[in-house]
N, C-alpha and C positions, 0 to 999 in steps of 0.2 A: 505494500499500499505506500503509494507516495503521497505527499502533502504539499500543496503548490502554496506559496507564500504571496501574498501581494508584492506586485509590482512597484520599485520605489521609485517616485514621482522624478522629476528631473530635479527638481530644490531639493529634494533632500538627499539624492544621489549627491549635489553641490555641495552641500551644506558637510554631510561625510566626510567626502575628500577634503575640505576646506579644514574640519577637525582632524584629520588625519596629520597633515602637513606640517610640520613643525618648523616654526616659524626662526630662522637664527635670529642672535644675540644679537644689537648692533652696538657696535662696542663702544662705551663711555666714554666721556671726557672725562680731565682729571676734575672741572669746573663741575660739572652735572658730578661726578662719584660722591666730592665734598657736599652737595646738596642736600645728598638721598639722607634721608633720616636715619635715629641710630635702629627702629627697627628692620631697617633692610639692610644692616651689618651682614658683608657678608653673603647676599644674597647671590643668585647665579650670574646676574650681568657683570658685580662686583668679582667675583670668583674669576670669571673672563676676562673682564681688564685683569685681571692680575696676569693671571697665566698667559697672556700676551704681552704682558711687560717682560715677564721672566722668561718665555722664549727668546724674544726679542736681545734681548739680555744674553740668551747664551749660544744664541747664533753670532752676536759681536764678539764673544769671548773666542769661540771657536774660529773664526776668520781673523783673529788676529793672531790668536796660535799659529795659525797656515801662513799668514804672511810672516812671522817671525822666524817659522820653520825656511821657509823661502831663502829669507834674508842672509840668513847664517849657512847657508847651502853656499851662497857667493864667496867666492874665495876671491879677495882682494889683495894683489903685490904691489907691498908700500914700501920702496926702500926704506925710509927717512923711519930709524928707531923709535921716534915721537908722535908721527902719524901712527904708528900700526898702535902703538902703547892706543892713543886715542880711540881705534877702532876697537880693539878689545874690552877697553873701558864700557865702550856704548853697547857694546856685545855683553858683555856682563851686567848693565842695567838694565840691558833689553830683557833678556833672562830673569831677572831678581822680577821684573815685573810680568812676565806671562807666570813664573811660580804663583806668585799673589792672584795672580786672575786663577791660575787652576784651582785653587782655594777657593775662591769664589764660584767657581764653577760646578766646583762639590754643593756650595751651597743655594744655588740654584737650582740642581735637580733634588737637592730634599724640600726644595720647598715647594715646588712642582708637582711634588711626589703627595707634599702636605693637601694641594691645590685638589688632588684626586683621591686622595682619603676624607675631605673634607676636616681637617683640622689646621688650615690655611687659614690664617689672621687673629689664631686664637694664642695667646701666652704657655709655651710649655710647664710653665712652672707654675701660675694661677688659676689659667684658666679662662682669664677675661680679654676680653678683647685688648688686638695687640694697638689698633687706631688708626684708620684711614691715612693720616696725616706722616705717621713712620713709616707706613707700609707705602709709603708714594715714596719718601725719601729714602727708604731700604728694605726692596723689594723681598728681600731674605730675610727679613728677621724675625724670630719665632720666640722674643721675649717684649712684653712690654717695657716702655721707655722705665716705668720704676724698678723693674726686674728686673731689667739689663745694669740700672744702677746698681744695684744692689752685689748685682755677679761683679762688677766692675772694683766696687769698693771693697768685697771681700778677694778679690786678687791681690787690690794694689796691700790690702793689711798682712792679707796669709800668703801671700806669692803663691796661689794659688796657679 
């Protein structure tokens, strides 16, 4: 026995297809982000804003690392010892900078993982909101300003 279902009207079909479509989130600007109320803290559009900011930062860091690798592969033969020393010092400075960026890249990847897990924007110590201004200034922040200040004070006092 087959049961026939009534055919959907074209208006119902259009409404159903519209509901099935998920509209992409329009990227927020910093001004729009800061205008949002506190109850909207870490809503999907805010998470998407910070995810894009983190992905841009990650891509820039990887691009810089690639450029450094290419730059260091260039063999520049300079007969003057002073010029050679200057070039070597520049290379050492560039390598120190890339080492700092390598550490930052690890923090960026951790922050991206927090955006996926739903922990992004919340202090790891207190569970309180980190705050939009702090996250805009430092998207890899995992502590609220107060918790970070306490940690730095402990490090200063105890050399931790």
